[in-house]
VEXMIGU-239387 format. One line per 5 residues: number of its first residue (from 1); their letters; for each residue x, y, z of C-alpha. Coordinates in Angstrom, 1 decimal. Example, Ala and Ser with C-alpha at 12.3 -4.5 7.8 and 13.67 -1.06 7.14 Angstrom:
BEGIN
1	as	12.3/-4.5/7.8  13.7/-1.1/7.1
! end
This chain:
BEGIN
1	mkylk	94.4/52.7/95.0  91.1/50.9/95.3  89.0/52.1/98.2  86.6/49.6/99.9  83.2/49.9/101.5
6	ysdva	82.3/47.6/104.4  80.4/45.3/102.0  83.7/44.8/100.1  85.5/43.1/103.0  85.0/40.0/105.1
11	lvpry	86.6/39.3/108.5  88.7/36.2/109.1  87.9/34.1/112.1  90.6/32.9/114.7  90.9/30.3/117.4
16	sttis	88.8/31.2/120.4  89.1/30.2/124.1  85.9/32.0/125.0  83.6/30.0/127.4  80.5/32.0/126.7
21	rsiid	79.7/34.9/124.3  77.5/36.4/127.0  80.5/37.3/129.2  82.4/39.1/126.4  83.1/42.7/127.2
26	tstni	81.9/45.3/124.6  82.5/48.3/126.8  84.7/51.2/126.0  86.0/54.5/127.4  84.9/57.8/125.9
31	gryry	86.5/60.8/127.6  86.1/60.4/131.4  83.3/57.8/131.3  82.9/54.2/130.3  80.0/53.0/128.2
36	klpii	78.5/49.6/127.4  79.0/49.9/123.6  81.2/51.7/121.1  78.0/52.6/119.1  76.6/56.2/118.9
41	panmk	73.1/57.0/117.4  73.7/59.8/114.9  73.0/63.3/116.2  70.1/63.8/113.8  66.6/65.1/114.5
46	cvidk	65.0/61.8/113.3  67.3/59.7/115.4  67.7/61.2/118.9  65.6/63.4/121.1  65.7/64.6/124.7
51	qlahw	63.9/61.6/126.1  66.1/59.1/124.4  69.2/61.0/125.2  68.3/60.9/129.0  67.4/57.2/128.7
56	maynq	70.8/56.4/127.1  72.7/58.5/129.8  71.0/56.7/132.7  71.5/53.3/131.0  75.3/53.8/130.3
61	yfyim	75.1/54.3/126.5  76.8/57.2/124.8  74.6/59.8/123.0  75.1/63.1/121.2  72.0/65.4/121.3
66	hrfgi	71.3/67.0/117.9  71.4/70.8/117.4  68.3/71.3/115.1  65.4/73.4/116.3  66.1/73.0/120.0
71	nnlqf	67.4/75.2/122.8  70.7/73.5/123.7  71.3/76.0/126.5  68.1/75.0/128.2  68.9/71.3/127.6
76	vidan	72.2/71.8/129.4  70.6/73.8/132.3  67.9/71.1/132.7  70.5/68.4/132.6  72.7/70.1/135.3
81	qtslp	69.6/70.5/137.5  68.6/66.9/137.3  72.2/65.6/137.5  72.1/63.8/134.2  75.0/61.3/134.3
86	qisis	76.5/62.7/131.1  75.7/65.8/129.2  76.5/65.7/125.5  75.4/68.3/122.9  76.1/69.4/119.3
91	igvkp	76.7/72.8/117.9  77.7/74.3/114.5  79.9/77.3/113.7  77.4/80.1/113.4  77.4/83.3/115.6
96	edyvl	74.7/81.9/117.9  76.9/78.8/118.5  79.7/81.1/119.7  77.3/82.8/122.0  76.0/79.4/123.4
101	vqklg	79.6/78.3/124.2  80.3/81.6/125.9  77.2/81.4/128.0  77.8/77.7/129.0  81.3/78.7/130.2
106	eqnlr	80.2/82.0/132.0  77.4/80.2/133.8  79.8/77.4/134.8  77.5/74.8/133.5  78.7/71.2/133.2
111	vdyit	79.0/70.0/129.7  80.8/66.7/129.4  80.9/66.5/125.6  80.5/69.0/122.9  80.3/68.0/119.2
116	vdiah	81.1/70.5/116.5  79.2/69.0/113.6  79.6/70.5/110.2  79.7/69.0/106.7  83.3/69.9/105.9
121	ghsel	85.3/69.8/109.2  88.7/70.3/107.7  88.2/74.0/107.6  89.1/77.4/109.1  85.6/77.7/110.4
126	mgkml	86.0/74.6/112.4  89.4/75.5/113.7  88.2/78.9/115.1  85.3/77.2/116.9  87.5/74.7/118.5
131	fwikq	89.8/77.3/119.8  86.8/79.2/121.2  85.5/76.1/123.0  88.9/75.5/124.6  88.8/79.0/125.9
136	ylpnt	85.4/78.8/127.6  85.0/75.0/128.3  88.6/73.8/128.9  87.4/70.6/130.7  84.9/69.5/128.1
141	tiiag	85.7/66.6/125.8  85.5/67.9/122.2  84.2/65.9/119.3  84.7/67.4/115.9  83.9/66.5/112.2
146	nvaty	83.3/65.5/109.6  86.7/64.8/107.8  87.9/62.0/105.6  91.7/62.2/105.5  94.6/61.9/108.0
151	dgvyy	95.4/65.6/107.3  91.8/66.5/108.4  92.1/64.5/111.5  95.6/66.0/112.4  94.3/69.5/111.9
156	ltqcg	91.3/69.0/114.2  93.5/67.4/116.8  95.9/70.3/116.8  93.0/72.7/117.1  91.9/70.9/120.3
161	adivk	89.6/68.0/119.3  89.8/64.9/121.5  87.6/62.8/119.2  87.3/63.1/115.4  84.2/62.1/113.4
166	vgigq	85.3/60.6/110.0  83.1/60.1/107.1  82.1/62.2/104.0  79.2/61.4/101.8  78.6/57.8/102.9
171	gaact	75.3/58.1/105.0  72.2/56.6/103.5  70.4/60.0/103.7  73.4/61.9/102.3  73.7/63.1/98.7
176	tkdkt	77.1/64.8/98.9  78.7/62.1/96.8  76.1/62.7/94.0  75.9/66.5/94.4  79.6/67.2/94.6
181	gftmp	81.5/64.1/93.7  83.4/64.1/97.0  83.3/60.9/99.1  85.5/58.3/100.6  84.4/54.7/101.0
186	mftci	84.5/54.0/104.7  86.5/50.8/105.3  89.6/52.1/103.5  89.1/55.6/104.7  89.2/54.6/108.3
191	nnirk	92.0/52.0/107.7  94.3/54.6/106.1  93.7/57.1/108.8  94.4/54.6/111.5  97.7/53.5/109.9
196	qlngq	98.9/57.1/109.7  97.9/57.7/113.2  99.7/54.7/114.4  102.8/55.9/112.5  103.0/59.1/114.5
201	pahak	105.7/59.7/117.0  104.9/58.1/120.4  104.4/61.5/122.1  101.8/62.7/119.4  98.2/63.1/120.5
206	rplii	96.0/60.3/119.1  92.3/61.2/119.1  89.6/58.6/119.2  88.1/58.0/115.8  84.3/57.8/115.1
211	adggi	83.4/56.0/111.9  80.3/57.9/110.7  78.4/56.6/107.7  78.0/53.5/105.7  76.6/51.2/108.4
216	hsngd	74.0/49.0/107.1  74.1/46.0/109.6  75.5/45.1/112.9  78.3/43.3/111.2  79.4/46.6/109.8
221	vakai	80.0/47.9/113.3  82.6/45.1/113.8  84.2/45.8/110.4  84.5/49.6/111.2  86.4/48.7/114.5
226	vagad	88.6/46.3/112.4  89.3/49.0/110.0  90.6/51.2/112.9  87.6/53.0/114.4  87.3/53.4/118.1
231	lvmag	83.6/54.3/117.9  80.9/53.9/115.3  78.0/56.2/114.4  74.8/54.9/112.9  71.7/56.7/111.9
236	gmfaq	69.2/54.6/109.9  69.3/51.6/112.1  68.2/53.7/115.1  65.7/55.8/113.1  64.0/52.5/112.2
241	csdsp	63.4/51.8/115.9  59.8/51.9/117.0  60.4/54.6/119.7  62.7/56.8/117.5  61.6/60.4/116.9
246	addin	61.3/59.7/113.2  57.7/60.1/111.9  56.0/56.8/111.3  54.0/56.4/108.0  52.1/53.1/107.7
251	gakvy	54.9/51.2/109.4  57.8/53.1/107.7  60.0/55.6/109.3  60.8/58.9/107.6  64.6/59.2/107.7
256	fgsas	66.3/62.4/106.4  69.8/63.9/106.3  70.8/66.8/108.4  71.6/68.7/105.1  68.2/67.9/103.7
261	senkg	65.6/70.6/102.9  63.3/68.9/105.4  65.9/69.4/108.2  67.2/72.8/107.1  63.8/74.3/106.4
266	hsnhi	65.0/75.8/103.1  66.4/74.6/99.8  69.9/76.2/99.8  72.9/74.0/99.5  71.1/70.8/100.0
271	egkvt	73.2/67.6/100.4  70.7/65.2/101.9  67.4/63.5/101.1  64.3/61.9/102.7  63.9/58.2/102.5
276	lmqtn	61.4/55.8/104.0  62.8/52.9/106.0  60.6/50.0/107.2  60.3/49.9/111.0  62.4/47.2/112.5
281	qlsya	59.9/46.5/115.3  62.6/47.0/117.9  62.8/49.7/120.6  66.0/51.5/121.3  66.7/49.1/124.2
286	dklre	66.0/46.1/122.0  68.3/47.3/119.2  71.1/48.1/121.6  70.7/44.7/123.1  70.8/43.1/119.6
291	itqdl	74.0/45.1/118.7  75.6/44.0/122.0  74.9/40.3/121.4  76.1/40.5/117.7  79.3/42.4/118.7
296	qsais	79.9/39.8/121.4  79.7/37.1/118.7  82.0/39.1/116.5  84.6/39.3/119.2  84.3/35.6/119.8
301	yaggn	85.0/34.9/116.1  88.0/37.3/116.4  89.4/35.0/119.2  89.1/37.5/122.0  87.1/38.5/125.0
306	dlyal	86.8/42.3/124.5  86.9/45.0/121.7  90.7/44.8/121.4  90.5/41.5/119.6  88.9/43.3/116.7
311	kttdw	91.8/45.6/116.4  94.1/42.8/115.4  91.6/40.9/113.2  92.6/40.0/109.6  90.3/40.8/106.7
316	iev	90.0/40.0/103.1  88.6/41.7/100.0  85.6/39.9/98.5
! end
């Protein structure tokens, strides 16, 4: 079977009754809250920081705080003390992550979302952590990944995940496909998983799916949703923003993968690289406004008035 990237497909327009693109609804539910967009800045050190996380929460955009070189316990404590609208953090599967989850639960701290973010999510290590979280934070929405197959999604769901992050080796700063040979082109990867989820019995738990990787343009966000994603994660397009935490070198932003030596601080099991990306001259607010308008236009071409129209849009291979 041939697997397709976003650039390998085009979306087919349909008759529209939309009066104005500006009134099209791009909002979506994630857990207990509703957000303005289905887009998520990647939980990477060069993409999101505390200041941007707070700004996004107060402006009704979803965020996931990264887990690298920060005190996530203090982040949660501060967020509780300031009544941050939503509290969303990342962890791994190391002993200190188990300790953090236990402390959060024992101190009865509000954590709305917790993302368990490891390179190979379809694993025993992930399953054990998800059971641990359910024990100490039973009311927290759990996001887990990454996986690239229906079996991986099903496993994480059975272990307690509410949302699954899908994508292996497709990020611009990821070298997994070159280092290991393992990857799944994103459009077909998402599309196959969605078809299998839709084929489950009616009573089966259906997690939300985050398409993570391979996003090069705003149009790719629409394509990911057409493929079957509920949410879309993007790194580079946000790292390029003028107010992103990525270092700026003569108008270029330093973008690096979470599995790069620059992020890890050592050279063991490296599956990421550093790349320079030209600054897009937009703030986070500007970029989110641009994505909103482009997604509204995409929905109008799909013949609808909200994101659901993209769920039934036809596509062709190009």
